[in-house]
C-alpha positions in Angstrom: 0.1 -0.1 0.0 1.3 3.4 -0.7 -1.2 5.3 1.5 -4.5 5.5 3.0 -6.4 8.6 4.2 -10.0 9.9 4.9 -10.9 12.2 2.4 -11.5 16.0 3.3 -13.4 18.7 1.9 -10.5 19.9 0.2 -9.9 16.4 -1.4 -13.4 16.2 -2.9 -14.0 20.1 -4.0 -10.3 20.9 -5.2 -7.5 18.5 -5.2 -6.2 15.6 -3.4 -3.4 16.5 -1.0 -1.1 13.2 -0.8 0.0 12.9 3.0 3.8 14.0 3.3 5.0 10.7 4.7 4.4 9.2 1.5 6.1 11.9 -0.8 8.9 9.4 -1.8 6.7 6.5 -2.9 5.7 8.2 -6.0 7.7 8.7 -9.4 9.8 11.9 -9.4 8.8 14.6 -11.7 11.1 15.6 -14.6 12.2 18.9 -14.2 9.9 19.9 -11.3 6.9 19.3 -13.5 3.8 17.1 -13.3 3.5 13.6 -13.4 0.6 11.3 -14.8 -0.4 8.4 -12.8 -2.4 5.5 -14.2 -4.8 4.4 -11.6 -7.4 1.3 -12.1 -10.0 0.0 -9.5 -10.7 -3.7 -8.9 -12.9 -3.9 -11.8 -10.3 -2.8 -14.3 -11.3 0.6 -14.9 -8.4 3.1 -15.6 -8.1 6.8 -14.8 -5.3 9.2 -15.5 -4.4 11.6 -12.8 -1.7 14.3 -12.6 0.3 14.7 -9.6 2.6 18.0 -8.9 4.3 19.5 -6.3 3.4 22.6 -4.8 5.0 25.1 -2.5 3.3 24.9 1.1 5.3 27.4 3.3 9.3 28.2 3.5 11.1 25.3 2.1 8.4 22.7 1.8 6.3 21.1 -0.9 3.2 19.2 -0.8 2.1 16.8 -3.4 -1.4 17.0 -5.1 -3.3 15.4 -7.6 -5.3 17.8 -9.4 -6.1 17.0 -13.2 -8.6 14.0 -13.5 -9.3 14.0 -9.9 -12.3 16.0 -9.3 -13.8 14.1 -12.6 -13.1 10.9 -10.7 -14.8 12.3 -7.7 -17.8 13.4 -9.3 -18.1 10.4 -11.2 -18.0 8.2 -8.1 -20.0 10.5 -5.9 -17.2 10.6 -3.4 -17.9 12.5 -0.1 -15.7 13.9 2.6 -15.1 11.1 5.3 -14.6 8.3 2.5 -11.4 6.1 2.8 -9.0 6.2 -0.3 -6.5 3.6 -0.3 -3.9 3.8 -3.1 -1.7 0.7 -3.7 1.4 0.2 -5.9 0.3 -2.2 -8.8 2.7 -4.3 -10.9 6.2 -3.4 -12.0 5.5 -0.1 -14.0 6.7 3.1 -12.4 3.3 5.0 -12.4 0.6 2.3 -12.3 -1.5 2.1 -9.1 -4.8 0.6 -7.9 -7.4 2.7 -6.0 -9.7 1.9 -3.4 -12.6 4.1 -1.6 -14.8 2.7 0.9 -17.6 4.8 2.7 -19.0 4.0 6.2 -22.6 3.1 6.0 -24.8 4.6 8.8 -27.1 3.0 11.1 -25.3 -0.5 10.8 -24.3 -1.2 14.3 -22.2 1.5 16.5 -19.5 2.1 13.9 -21.2 1.3 10.7 -19.8 -1.2 8.2 -17.5 -0.1 5.0 -18.9 -0.5 1.8 -16.6 -0.4 -1.4 -17.3 2.4 -3.6 -14.6 2.1 -6.3 
């Protein structure tokens, strides 16, 4: 697994913020530019996301996924609080598997997780 995170409002309304501790799990960009990632779900559906580094304060960078991400969010009706997991797939440098789950309300005290993607 590359990373797991609970989606925030920023993630579902603007861009996916990749947790800093997973920065080196992704391929480096060429000349500081963006990198396209091929992402597939368990059913084999493919998406292309563009990942880039943005300046976040003095001498700090953050990875964000922007192009392709919001279309994916809208298409899959993702919400803040959904659990996103990204896994490295195969030997390709830029191929990943994506999984998104949502906790269903009213199913026990904690609710059960249902796979969305």
